[in-house]
C-alpha positions in Angstrom: -7.5 2.7 -13.9 -4.3 0.5 -14.2 -2.9 -1.4 -11.6 0.6 -3.4 -12.2 1.0 -6.6 -10.6 4.7 -7.3 -9.9 6.0 -11.3 -9.3 9.0 -13.4 -9.3 8.6 -17.1 -8.6 5.6 -19.9 -8.5 3.8 -18.8 -5.2 3.9 -15.1 -6.1 2.8 -15.6 -9.5 -0.2 -17.8 -8.3 -1.0 -15.0 -5.6 -0.8 -12.5 -8.2 -3.0 -14.2 -10.6 -5.8 -14.7 -7.8 -5.6 -10.5 -7.2 -5.9 -10.1 -10.8 -9.0 -12.0 -11.1 -10.3 -10.7 -7.7 -10.0 -7.1 -7.7 -12.4 -6.2 -10.8 -14.7 -8.0 -8.3 -14.5 -5.8 -5.9 -13.8 -2.3 -7.8 -14.9 -2.8 -11.3 -13.3 0.2 -13.0 -9.8 -1.0 -11.8 -7.9 -2.9 -14.5 -5.1 -5.1 -13.2 -2.4 -5.9 -15.8 0.2 -8.8 -15.2 3.1 -10.2 -17.6 1.8 -13.7 -17.6 -1.1 -13.0 -18.5 -1.4 -10.0 -20.7 1.6 -9.9 -22.9 0.9 -11.4 -26.3 3.0 -14.2 -27.7 5.7 -12.8 -29.9 5.5 -9.3 -28.3 8.5 -7.3 -27.4 8.8 -8.4 -23.9 10.6 -6.0 -22.4 8.9 -2.8 -24.5 5.4 -4.1 -23.2 6.7 -4.4 -19.5 7.9 -0.6 -19.4 4.8 0.1 -21.4 2.6 -1.1 -18.8 4.9 0.5 -16.0 3.8 4.0 -17.6 0.2 3.4 -18.2 -0.1 2.3 -14.3 -1.5 3.8 -11.7 -0.8 1.9 -8.1 1.4 -0.7 -8.1 1.3 -4.4 -6.1 4.4 -6.2 -5.7 3.7 -10.1 -3.8 6.5 -10.7 -1.9 8.1 -14.4 -0.7 10.8 -15.8 0.7 11.6 -17.0 -2.6 11.7 -13.6 -4.5 13.3 -11.5 -1.9 16.6 -11.0 -3.5 15.3 -11.4 -7.1 16.6 -8.3 -9.4 13.7 -8.5 -11.6 11.4 -7.7 -8.6 13.6 -5.1 -7.1 13.8 -3.3 -10.6 9.8 -3.3 -10.8 9.5 -1.8 -7.4 12.0 1.0 -8.2 10.4 1.6 -11.2 7.1 1.5 -9.9 8.2 4.0 -6.8 9.9 6.5 -9.7 6.6 6.5 -11.9 3.7 7.0 -9.1 3.8 7.9 -5.5 5.6 5.6 -2.9 1.9 5.7 -0.9 0.3 3.6 -3.9 3.3 0.7 -4.6 2.3 -1.7 -1.7 4.7 -4.6 -1.3 2.4 -7.4 -0.4 3.6 -10.3 1.8 2.2 -13.6 1.1 4.6 -15.8 3.0 3.6 -16.1 7.0 7.6 -16.2 7.8 8.2 -13.1 6.2 7.5 -9.6 8.3 7.9 -5.9 6.7 11.4 -5.3 8.6 12.9 -8.3 6.8 12.6 -6.5 3.4 15.6 -4.9 1.7 16.3 -2.6 -0.9 13.4 -0.6 -2.6 11.3 -2.9 -1.1 12.3 -2.3 2.5 11.8 1.6 1.5 7.9 0.9 1.0 5.1 0.2 3.2 4.4 -3.5 3.5 1.2 -4.8 3.9 0.6 -8.5 4.9 -2.5 -10.6 3.7 -4.8 -10.2 6.3 -8.4 -9.6 5.9 -8.7 -5.8 7.5 -5.4 -5.1 5.7 -6.5 -5.6 2.6 -10.1 -4.0 3.0 -7.6 -1.1 3.3 -5.7 -2.1 0.1 -9.2 -2.0 -1.8 -10.1 1.3 -0.2 -6.6 2.8 -1.2 -7.4 1.6 -4.5 -10.7 3.1 -5.1 -9.7 6.4 -4.0 -7.1 6.4 -6.4 -9.3 5.9 -9.1 -10.9 8.2 -10.9 -14.9 6.3 -10.7 -14.5 5.8 -7.0 -17.7 3.2 -5.3 -19.6 4.6 -2.5 -17.9 3.3 0.7 -20.9 1.4 1.8 -21.3 -0.3 -1.5 -17.3 -1.2 -1.8 -17.4 -2.8 2.1 -20.2 -5.2 0.6 -18.5 -6.1 -2.8 -15.3 -6.8 -0.4 -17.2 -9.0 2.3 -18.6 -10.5 -0.8 -15.5 -11.6 -2.8 -13.4 -11.6 0.3 -14.1 -15.8 1.3 -13.0 -16.9 -2.6 -9.9 -14.7 -2.6 -9.2 -16.4 0.8 -9.5 -19.8 -0.3 -7.2 -19.3 -3.5 -4.6 -17.5 -1.1 -4.6 -20.8 1.0 -4.3 -22.7 -2.1 -1.1 -21.2 -3.1 2.2 -23.5 -3.8 4.0 -24.2 -0.5 6.6 -21.6 0.0 10.1 -22.6 -0.3 13.9 -20.6 0.4 15.5 -19.8 3.8 13.5 -17.4 6.4 15.1 -14.3 7.0 15.9 -12.7 10.4 16.6 -9.5 11.2 19.7 -9.2 13.4 20.3 -6.4 16.2 22.1 -3.9 14.4 19.6 -4.2 11.5 16.6 -3.9 14.1 18.4 -0.9 16.0 18.6 0.9 12.8 14.8 0.6 11.7 13.8 1.6 15.2 15.9 4.8 14.9 14.4 5.2 11.2 11.1 5.3 13.0 11.8 7.6 15.6 13.4 9.9 13.3 10.4 9.8 11.1 8.0 10.3 14.0 10.2 12.8 15.3 9.9 14.9 11.7 6.5 14.5 12.2 6.5 16.5 15.5 8.7 19.0 14.1 6.0 20.1 11.6 3.5 20.6 14.1 3.8 23.9 15.3 6.1 22.9 18.6 3.3 21.2 20.2 3.9 18.2 22.6 3.8 15.0 20.9 0.1 13.5 21.7 -1.2 9.7 20.9 -4.7 8.1 21.3 -7.8 10.8 21.9 -5.6 13.2 22.1 -3.7 12.4 18.6 -7.2 12.2 17.2 -8.5 15.6 18.6 -5.1 17.3 17.4 -5.8 15.2 13.8 -9.7 16.9 13.6 -8.3 20.4 14.9 -5.3 20.4 11.8 -7.9 19.5 9.2 -10.4 22.5 10.0 -7.3 24.9 10.1 -6.7 23.1 6.7 -10.2 24.2 5.6 -11.1 20.4 5.1 -14.6 19.3 4.0 -16.2 17.2 6.1 -16.3 14.4 4.0 -12.2 14.6 3.9 -12.2 15.0 7.7 -14.5 12.0 8.0 -12.2 9.9 5.7 -8.9 11.0 7.4 -10.2 10.2 10.9 -11.3 6.5 9.4 -7.7 5.7 7.8 -5.8 7.7 10.7 -7.8 4.8 12.7 -6.1 2.3 10.5 -2.6 3.1 11.8 -0.8 0.0 12.5 1.6 -0.4 15.6 4.4 -0.3 13.3 2.9 2.7 10.9 3.9 6.3 11.5 1.9 7.6 8.9 -0.7 6.9 6.0 -1.7 9.1 2.9 -4.8 10.2 2.3 -6.2 11.3 -1.2 -9.3 12.5 -2.0 -10.5 14.8 -4.7 -7.2 16.1 -6.0 -5.6 16.7 -2.4 -3.1 14.2 -0.9 -2.2 14.4 2.6 0.4 12.4 4.8 -1.7 11.7 8.2 0.2 11.1 11.0 -0.2 8.8 14.2 0.3 11.8 16.7 -2.6 13.5 15.0 -0.1 15.8 12.3 -1.0 16.6 8.9 1.5 16.9 6.2 0.2 19.0 2.7 1.3 17.0 -0.5 -1.0 18.1 -2.9 -3.4 20.7 -2.0 -6.4 22.3 -3.9 -7.9 25.5 -2.1 -11.6 25.1 -1.0 
């Protein structure tokens, strides 16, 4: 499986290089691609980029305050989102001063993640589940634990960030809040007019919805595991399994994106 690594600027490039080396150590079936490593000298640069975008199944965009306004980064993020499902394009924030709500343009429409151990574990799980040759979860976790300290060391040695720290104005915060509320309300409207539930109630609803769909025990287990990782600022998470894709919502609702009868 091909993973496109998009970068712009020194810190972003160094982070991409660290992931370029680290990802195959954790999931051996995954082949990362980044322009600084894989374009032959004298090759047609734009054509190489387009070929790599077309051949990729997943994209990681390395975001810093230095490249927030990079037109090239926005172009690659937009091209990736058009080529693969949006859940498979991850803006990865490698600048502690940035938060997901400060991202704009195509990046702001995607589910950004910060470089924290458990969020990177989930990223590796997403990559593994997207791959045609999946590793068992127990082996994947062992590989992650063994290799995480090396990535953490590389990230701590990244070049110092440059550029102004962006702020989110009150109007923008209100817009984002309404967007989240709208998405959450849409999820509720798809849930057969049942009252919204959270916590244990949300888990119970999720299990009932999966049973209604005829999901296998393996898919149900994976969906519940993903549901438990939803953060406070996340409305839903995509779950892929055996060619099926579901959006699992925080309130326990399930949206079928691609489904094959069992």
